[in-house]
N, C-alpha and C positions, 0 to 999 in steps of 0.2 A: 532215587538221585539225591544227593546231599547238598544243600545250599549253604554256603559259608556267610552269605550276607553281603559280600563285596563283588557279586557278578557284574560284569559291564565296566568296572572301574578300569582294568587293564586295557580294553579296547579304547576307552575314551580318555586315556591317561593325558595325551597332549592337550586336549580341549579343556579338560579339568584343571590341569596345572596352570593354563593361562587364566581360567576363572579364579581359581584360588589366589595366584599371585598378583591379580589385577587389584586387590583390596589390601590395605595396609593392616598390620597387626593392631595398630593403635586405633585405627577407625572402628574394627571389630569389637575390640575389648576395651576401650576406653572407658566405658562406665563402670567397670569392675576392677581397674588397675590398681586402684588404692587399697583393695583388699589383699594384694600380694604381700608376702612377707617382705620386709627390706633387706634382710641378710640373705646370704646364699641358701638355698633349700634344694631338696630332692623334688623335682616335678615329674609327674607321670602324664605324658600327653598321649591319651588313647585316640588312634585314628588321626595320626599326625599329618597323614597327606604328603603334602610336598615339603613340609618342614618349616613353613612360614612361621608358625606360632613357636615351634621348638628353638629357632634361630633367634627370635626376639628375646625369649626367656633366657637363652644362653648368654646373649649379649648383656642382660641385667645381672649376670653373675650366677644364675641358676644351674645346676646339674640336672639335665634333662633326659629321661628315658622315653623315647618316642617309639610307640607301638604303631606299626602299620602292616596290615596283611598283604597289601598288593606290592608286588617287588618293582613293579614299574614306578610306583611313587617313590619307593626308598632309592632307586636309582637316580631319578631326578632330583631327589633332595640332596644326595651326597654331592651332586654337581653345583646345585644352586646355593646351598647353605652348608658348607663344610665347616665343622666346629669340633674342636676336642671335648667340648662340654656335652655333646649330644651323642647318646648311645642309642643306636637303632636296633630294634627288635622285632622279628617277624612273629607276630602273635595275634589273637583275634577274640572278640567277645563271643558269648557272655563269659565264659570261664577263664580266659587268659591262661591256658594250661603252661606256656612256656614260662612267664612270670612267676607263676605258682610254683614251679619246680626249682626255680632259682632261689626262692624264699627272700625276695627283696622286701624291704621294710620301708614304709612311707609314714609321713607324720600323721595323717588323718585320711579317712575316706568319708567322703560326704555324699549322701543318698537322698533322693527324693522319689515319692510314688504315690499312687491312690490305692485304695482298699482293694481294687481288683488285682493289684500287682504285688499284694502282700506276701505271698509265698515265696517269690523269687528274692524279694526285698530281705526276708528274714533268712534265706540260704545265704545271702551275701554277708549279712551281719554275723552269721555262724562262722563263715569262712575267715572274716576278719578278726573275730574273737579268738580263733585258734592260732592266728598268726599274730596276735597281740597288738593289733592295729586299732587306734580308737576310732570310733565311728560318730558321725553326726547324721540325724534323719530330720528333713523338713518335709514340707508339702501337705496336701490334703489329708492323707492318711495320718501323719504324725499330729496334725492339729485337730481332727475330728475324734481320734481314738489313740490319745497319747499313752493311755494306760495298757495298750496292747503292745507296746515297744519297749518293754523292759530289758530286751537285750541290745538296745542302743546305748551307747555312753552318754550321748548329748542329744537334745531334741531342740530344733528351732521351730516354735509354735507360731502359726498364723503366717502373715505375708511377709515376704523377706526383704523388701526394698529398703526398709530402715532398721533391719534388724541384722542382717549378715555381717556388717562391717563391725559392729560393736562386739559380735560373737567372736569373729576372727582375731579381733584385737586381744580380746580376753583369753581366748584359747593359746595364742602365741605366748601370753604372758604367763600361763599356767593357772589361771583363775577363772576358767570358764564354768559357769553354773550348769547342772544337768539340763535344766529346761530355760530356754531363753524366749522370750516373748514380747512382741511389739506392745508398746502403751498405747498407741494410736494407730488407726488405720492409715496405711500410706496413701499419698496422693499418686494416683495412677497415670497421671499426666506426665510423671517423671519416670515412668516404667520404660526400660530400654527395649529395643526391638528384639524379638526372639531370634535365635540363631537357626533359622530355617536352613541355612547352607550346609549345617553339619549332619542333615537328615540323610539317610540312605536313597539315592536317586531311584524312583519306580517302586518304592517299597510301601508306598501309602496309596490307599484308595481316596482318602480325602485329606485336606489340611485343616488346621484348626487356628482360630483367631478369637482372642478375647476383647471385648470392647468394654465391658463393664463389669463390675462386682458389686455383690449386695442385692438384696430384694426387700421391699416395703412390706411384704406379707409376713404374717406371724403364724404359719401352719405349724401345728404342734407335731406332725409327722416328719417335719423336714429340718436338718440341721445348718442349711446355708446361712441362716443369719448368725449361727453361732461362729461360722467360719469367716464371712465376709461382711457381717452386720446388716442393719435394716435400712441403711441410706444408700442408695445406688451411686457409686462413683464411676465416672465414664472418662474414657480417653477422648482425645481431640480428633477432629476429622483429619488433621494432618497426621496424626499417629496412625490412624487406621490405613490411610492410604499409603504410608511409609511401610507398614506391614504387609500390605497387599503388594507392593512393589518388591519386598524382599521374597516373598512367596513366588511372584512372577519370575524373579531373577534365577530361581532354581530350576526353571523349565517346566515346572508343574502345570498341569491344566485340568481342570475338573472341579469337583465340588469343594467349597471352602465352608467349614462348619463354624459358626458362631457359638462358643462354648458358654456363652454367659447363661448364668443359672435362671436369669429372668431378663431376657433381652429386652422386653419392654416395660422394665420397671420404672424406668424414667422416661415416660412417653415422650414428653418435650424435647429431651435430648435426642431421642431416636428420630423423631420427626425431622430434626435439623441435620441429622448426619447421613440420612437416606439418600439426599440428593447428591451428596459428595461421593458416595459409593456408586450410584448411577454414572456420575460424570467420569469416574475412574474406569469403570467398565467400557465406557463409550470410547474413551481415549485409547484403551487396550485392545479393542476389539471384542469385547464380552468373552474374556478367557475362563471365567469362573461362573459357577452357579452357587448361590448362597443358601443356606437353611440353618434353622436353629431348633432347639428342642422343645418346640410346641407343636409338633406335626400331630399329635394324637390329643390336643387338648379338646377338641370337639367330641372325640369319644369319650374322654374322661368326663366331660360335663354331662354328655347324654347318659352314660352309666350311673353317674351321681343322681340325675333327676328321676331315672327309671326306678332306681332303689328307693328313693324318697316317696315316690307314688307308691310303691309296694307297702312302704311303712304307714300308709294311710295319710301322708302330708305332702301331697303334690305341690308342685311350685305356684300354681295359680290360686292356692289357699293361702291366707295369711295366718301362717302358724309360726309363732316365736319360737326360736331355737335357744333353748336355755343350755349352754355348755358347761358341763361340770368339768373344769379345768385342773391341770396339774399346778397351775401357779398358785403361790400363796395369795392370801386375801389382799394384801397390800398393793399387789401389782397384778391382780386378776383382769383388770380393765386395761392393761398396757398393750392394746392392740391399735392397728391403724384405723383411724376414723373413717378415711375415705374409702377403705376396703369395706367397712361395715356398710356405709351408705351404698356402695356399689352393689353389695349383695342384696340389700333392701329393694334397690331400684330394679335391678335385673331378675333376681329370683324371688323377689317378695319376701325375703328372710329378714326378720329383725332378730338380732342377737343380744342375748343377755348371758353373763357369765357368773358363775359362782366357783369358789375354791373347793374342790373335791377333798383337799388335805385338811382345810381348816374350817369350812363353813358349818355353821350351827343351823338348826331347824328355824331359829329365830331370824337368821340372815336370809335364807332360802325364802321364807314367807315374806320377807321385807322386799327382797328383788322381785318377787311375783306380783307384789303389789304395784309395781312400776308399769304392769302391763295394763293397757287399755281394758276396761270393763268388758267381759264377754270374749276376750282373745284366747284361743287355744295356745298351747305351748307343748313342746316335746323337751324331754331330757337326752342330752347327747354326750357321751364321753367314755372313758374307760370303765368297764363294769365294776372293777375294785372300787373306783373312786365314787361311782353312784351308789354302789351298795353300802359304802362306809357312810354316805350321807343318809341313806336310808335307814341304817342301823341307829344312827343318832336321832332320826325322826321317831322310829319306834320306841326308843328308850325315853325320849321326853313326854311321849303321849301325845305330842302336838298333832293337829289335823290340818291337813292342807284344805283351803277353801274349795279348790277343784283339783283333781288328779291331772297329771299330764295326758295328752292324746296317746302318746306312745313314748317308750324308752328306746332309744337307738344305742346299744352298746357296741363299741368298737376299739380296737387296739390292743386287745388282750384276749386270752382265752376266757370263755363265758363259763365259769364253773358253776356246778349245781348250787353250791351255798350262796354265791352272790346273786343268782337268778332267784332263789327263794326268798331272799332279803328283800330284793327290788320289788317282787310281786306283791309281798306282804305291806312293804311301806308305801307304795305308790298306786297300787292297785289299777294296773293298766297294762296293755299289751307290751311285750318286750320283744325287740328286734335284734337279731344278731348279725351285725354288719362286718364282713371281713375284708379288710383293706391291708395290703402288704406295702413295704417300702418300695418293692421292685414294680408291682402293678397295683395301682390305687383302685379302691372301689371294685374289687374283683368278685365278691360273692355276697349274698344276703339270705336271710332265713325266708323260706316260702311262706306267703301270707295265709295259706290254707293248711300247710303241714310245717309247722315251726321247727320240727325235728331235723329237716332237711335244708340244706343251703344251696341256693341255685348259683351256679357259676356263669358269669356273663361271657358267653363264648365269643362276643366281638372284641373283647379285651385281651383273652388269653386262653391257652390251651392248659388246662391243669390236668395233671396226671398223678394218680397215687400209686407209687411202685414200691415193690419189695425191695429188700436189701441187694438182691441180685439184679436189680433194674428191671424186673418184668413187672408188667401191670397188675396190681392187686385186684383181686375179685370183689364185687359188690359186697359190702359190708366188713371188708378186710381192711386193716389199718396199715400205714405205711408212710414213706416220705413223699412230700408233696413237691413235685417238680413243675415249672412253669415255662411255658413258651410265650413271651410276650409278643403280641401281634401288632402293637402300636409304637414300639420304640425302635425307630429306624436308625438311631444314632449309636446305640450300644444294644444290639439285640440279645436277649436272653433265650436260648434255646436248651430246654429240658434243664433249666437251672434250678439246682436244689436250694430252697430258700431258708431251709433249716427248720421248717415246720413238720409235724405229724398230722396226718388226717386219716379219716376212714371213708373209703369211697362209698358213695350212694348210688342207689338204683334209680330206676325211672320213678319220677314223681306223678302221682295220679292227677295232679292239679291241670295237666295238659299242656304246661308251657314248653316242655320239650328241652329244657336247658339241662346240661350236665348237672350232677349233684354231688354234695359231699354231706356225709352224714354228721360229722363234726370235725373241728379243727382243734387239735390238742395243743397246738403251738409248742413253744420251747418250755415244757413243763418242768424240765431239769434244771431250769433257770429261774425258779420261781419259789419264794418264800411261802410256806404253808402255816397259816397261824392256827392256834388252838381252837379259835372260834370258827374255823373252817374257811377263813378268807384266803386269798392268794395275792402276793405281792410281787409284781414283775420288776425287771431291772430298771425299766423307764421310770416307774413310780417311786423306787428307791431312790435312783439318782436324782430325781427332781426334788424329793423330800431332804436329802443330804445337803444339796446344792442351794436350793432356794428357801427352804424353811429353816434348815440349821446353819445356813451360810457357812458351810464348812470347807468350800473349795480352798480358801488361802491356807488351810491347816493340813491339807491332804495332797500327796502327790498322786497316790493310788489307794483303791479300797476294794474290798471283797467282802461280801457277807457270806458266812458259812453256816448253815443250819446243821448243827451237831446233834439235835435231838428234836422231837415234836415241840418241845416247850423252850428250846434253847438256841441261842444265835450268837455267833462271834463275829464281829466286825473287824477285819484285819485292815490295818492302814499303814500305808508308808508315809510317815510324818514329814511335813515341812519344819523349818526352823521355829515357827509360830505355835507349833502343837505343843500343849502343855498337858498335865495331869487334869487341870481343870476342864480341858476340852474333851478328853476321854470321859470324864464323868457326865459332862453336859450331853454328849452324843448318846451315852448309855441310857441317861434318863428320857430324852426326847424320843429316841427310838423305841424304847420299851413302851412308851405312852402311845406311839404311833401304832405299833403293831398290836396293841390291845392286851387285855388282861391274860395272865398266864404265861407270858413269853419273858424268859430271862435273856437279857443282853449284856455281853461283856465286849470291850474294846481292847485289841490287842495290837501293838505296834510291831511291825516287821521291817527288815531291810529291803525285801522284794517280795512280790506275789507271784509265785510260780505259774507258768502257763499250763494248759492241758496238753495231753499228747498231740492234739489237733493243731497246736500253735496258738489257740485263743487263750485269752485270760478272761475268765467269766467274771461277771459283776456278781452274780448269785451262784452258790455252789451248795450242794446237800450232800452231807455224809450220813444223813439219818433216813430211818424209812418212817415216811410221814403218810 
């Protein structure tokens, strides 16, 4: 049976017509009317329904192509809103085949989406480019990964409330820049109510509502603070109740998901708004149940504490965590102090940080002297960063007063060279902790058999599969796919996270957990240095952005390793980029990668995508 997406509309046409026509065009679109062109324009109204919006736009002098797949709506629209400026077309999403055959041209196509929708978004961009229609992309995908959207003509990066008006004005005047970005984060108390009434009836299992943006934490694995900042901004109780009213008016009943990245980021504000939500529920007969993305936080914390106990640093022992950070030395302590205090109070963890990019042995020993006498400590961070610090320690012939109790290496593949360097420099056990963006604290090396990683079976089902999708045999390498057992909001089932691993056998330790012999990670996206080190995309990006301060000079960049001792940094320059910028980047990057690596900076108009559609940060054309 083929579903077109508009089932049920014909049968409910009379009731829906009364519902749509009961609300005025200006009441629905008032907050954005100032964005419309002042002169007559061609407007495409997709899902035009009863013609209320098309009629209002036509009355403003615009020429409207009204797309509506339901014949009953088109018939009622012709009676209710006759206008020579409206052309009605029977067509449907997602491909709009009738319009595509006509070859109609429109001034611009504006898109938004998340990373999970990237494939269809790029397909639409490709179609628009073939038709010669300019495109604008905004939203989470464009904000967090603008370098992957080279096929878009314009990007609106960040939150749109204070940005879109200026962009539209510039676009209409023919002077819109490729990237438009808001200077300050908008006040969410001015955010308009989402158009829940446009959603397909009965097509959604739950509804979404955003109460706040931003998070006070500084987790290095998370990009939320890049997108929304570290200061939580919250809507008013009146706004939340108005949005609940709008959801309720659609006839939906069931689960409402608060999509906040950290719903309790501002606990004082949350405590104030919860009674208002309860009162709304009581007034409306409890039509909704609410949840937010913290359902598995207990499981995450339990897995975290289990693995720290395996590392020999259980929560009940006062072991200071020395984090070897990607941040430069000047900002290495730029973390929330109350978060640090909470970790110390509830988990017994005191935190110190050193820069893995810049710290010298002198700085490391100075930070360690801040510890109370007799206090144990561990090193925690990317293996390449800890190994770089260890190499400096070995070269200086400095000796630590006491070695760390353990090193917990996480976030990158633990390559043999880094492992050997850390072992020589710090003379302590080394634990390999595997944590993915999709499932945190997933696996860790066995205390008795470090060559095997134990997968926490309460967090996820981890399978190593061959290219044909069948399970690999013990000892055989393949793609790692995960089924997340804790994420009820957006479940991952047999999700290919892009890492390769080798399936392990039964570990003689007797724990009974599934095992991996090793996780190779995305080795194709790694710079291999002449000294045997490995630089990941994360480390390279942090170095260029935070140490070289190159972000204002580069639209995009890609490092191409052309030989074991040669690297070319391709950059799409901004107007600020100069030959001095290129020379500075060559010097600083060559120093960062170590002796024997030649670095050249080359400017290009665009960086091409891979056949998969991705644009890699690191690419290799050499056999290393």
